[in-house]
N, C-alpha and C positions, 0 to 999 in steps of 0.2 A: 506747452507740454502737450503733444498730439494725441488725440483721442483716439482710441482705440475701440472701445464697448460702450454701451448703453445699457443701462441695468432697470429696469422697471420694477416698480413695485406692480401689485396683480391688484388688490380692490382700491376700489375707487380712483385707480388710474388706468386701467383698462376694461373692467368692469364693474357696474353698478352693483356692488355686491354687500355694500355697508348697509343700506338699508333692510337687508334679508335678513342678513346677522343681526341687525337689530330688533328685528321681528322675532327673530328666535332668541334671543338674550331677554324680550320683553315677555317670552309665553316660559321659558326658564325659572327668570327667576318671580313672576307673577304664584308659582308654587309658593315661594316662600314667603309672601306677602309684603314684597317689593311694588311698587306700584306703578314705577316709569322705567322699568328695565330700558325702554328703548331709546330714550332720551342719555341714560346714562351712561349705554355703549356708546352712542356717538362722542361722546365728550372724551371716551377712552378707546381710540381707535389705536390699532397696531399689534398690539401683545398678543400671544397664542391665549388659546380658550382656557387654557388653566392658567395660566398667570392672572387672566380675567376673572376667573372664578376664585381664586386667593384673594382678588383684590375685593371682590363681591363680599364675600366674606369677612373683610374687614369693615369694608363702608357700611355694609347694612346689620353687621353683628350676625352673621347666619350660622347656626348650628348644624354644621355639615364640611363634609370633605370637597377638597378642590375636584378631587380627581371625579368625584359624582356629577358634581354641578357641570362638569365639562361635559359629562357624557352624556349630560342629560341636553344639553346646549347643541351637542351634536347630531343625537336622535332631532330635535327639534329641525335642527337647519336641514338636514336630509331630505323632509318633509317637504321643505318649499323650495330648494336650490334651484328648482327651474324657472323662479321669476327672476333670475338671475340675469340682467343683461348687458352685453357688449358697451362699451365707450366708442362707438366705430369711428369716430378721427383719429383717434388716439391709437385706434389699431391698424390704421391704416398709414399712422407715422410710423407706426413700428416697423411695418413692411416696407416701407419704403427706407426706412434709414437700413434693414438688413443689407442693403446695396453696398453702404458703405463701411457699416461699422458691423463688430458681434456684438449679437444682441442674448439676453439674458434677464430672467426672471429671478428677483428676490422677493418672498412673500412667506410673510408666517403661515399662512394656510399650509394643511396639510397636503403633502406631494400627489396623491391622490386628485385630489380638487383641483390642482392647478394643471397637471397634466389635461384631464378633463374638460375643463373650461377651454385650454388653450387650444384642442382638438374640435371642441364644439363650435367655437367662433372661428375656426380656421384661419388660427396663427402663429400654430405649432412648427410649420415647417420655414417659419423664419429665425426660430429661437435655436440657440446653440446648447443652453441649458436651462433647466428649471431647478432653482434651488429653494426648499423649505426650510421651516422652521425647526422642520425634523431631521435636518442634517446638520444643523450645529448644536454646539452646546448651550450656548446662549442666546437667546433670539432678542429681536428688537425690542429696546433701545440699543442694545448691545452690539457694536462692529462685526461679529461672528459672520452673519448671514452673508456681508458684504465682502468681506476678505476672503471668503470660502469662494465666494462667487468670482473674485477677479483671479485666484490662484486656480480656479477651475477651468478658466482663459486664456488664463495664462499672460495675463497683462498685469501691471502695477495700479494701485489703486488711483494713483492721480494721473491714470492714464483712461480713467473711465469718467462716465456720466450718471448720476443716480437720477431717477424722478419718481417721486415720494407725495403723497397727498396730505400726511400728516406727521406731527411733531416727532412723535416715535418714530418713525419712519426717518426722516430726515434727522434725527439724533445718529441712528445708527449709520448714516451712511457718511455725516460729517465725521464722527468717531475714525469711520473706518479711513479718512482722506482723500473723502473723494468728493467732486462739485457734483452739489445736487441742486436739482429744479423743485422746485414745490409748485405741484399742479393743484388751482384752486379748484377744488372739485363743486360744483352749484347747489350739490344737495346737502350739503353742512357747511359751516364757515369754524374754521379752525386757524390758529396759530400758526401760520408757516413762516414766520421771520427769521428762522436759524437758517432756511434754505440763501444759497447765493444769487437765485433771481427767482421772481414769482410770477406764473403765468395762469391765465384763465383757460387759454388756448393752445393747445402745442403746437396745431398747424402753423402757428404762425412763426416759430423760432425755425432761423438759420442754424443749425446744429452747426455747419462748418466755419461760422464767424466765431463762436464759444474759444476763447482763450483762455485755458488754463496755468495758472501761474504756477 
């Protein structure tokens, strides 16, 4: 099958935002007496903030509404979001791939943040479309975001390669019927075994040699 599109997750693949997001969760959950919201978040990468808030309520038996916790997390994140740094080698890979393939972002993060960071790190010009968790009915690990992205690009899911750094994202991509590369971010250790291939360095991949059944 000919590959026509490469779809990148954003957090942990193009930008090192997960530790910043974890800090915001640490601050948010500390208000409710949770001692290690930082580590808890890094074990639960991928879902939207509202989904994570619901999970936190169940895990820590919190007496609060999920939307309230999610809102507080967003406030805390906005105060420290400037700490987010680009993963420069991966952004260079994205730019180079844009000469051959359609490029898209499929991220659980909100649309405003996705667009702002892609422009800030000077890679928006290489991207055909950014699809956020706000654009679909069910976020990762459901396949909706990847199915929506392939539809916008007017390609079949089987003609796409997804690049993800978390089990949640890999599940979404594979459920959509896509070939998935698991990028092993050195900042945390997650089980990426469901991916078709796992790499520590995207610059070492020759995408033209990837064959999709």
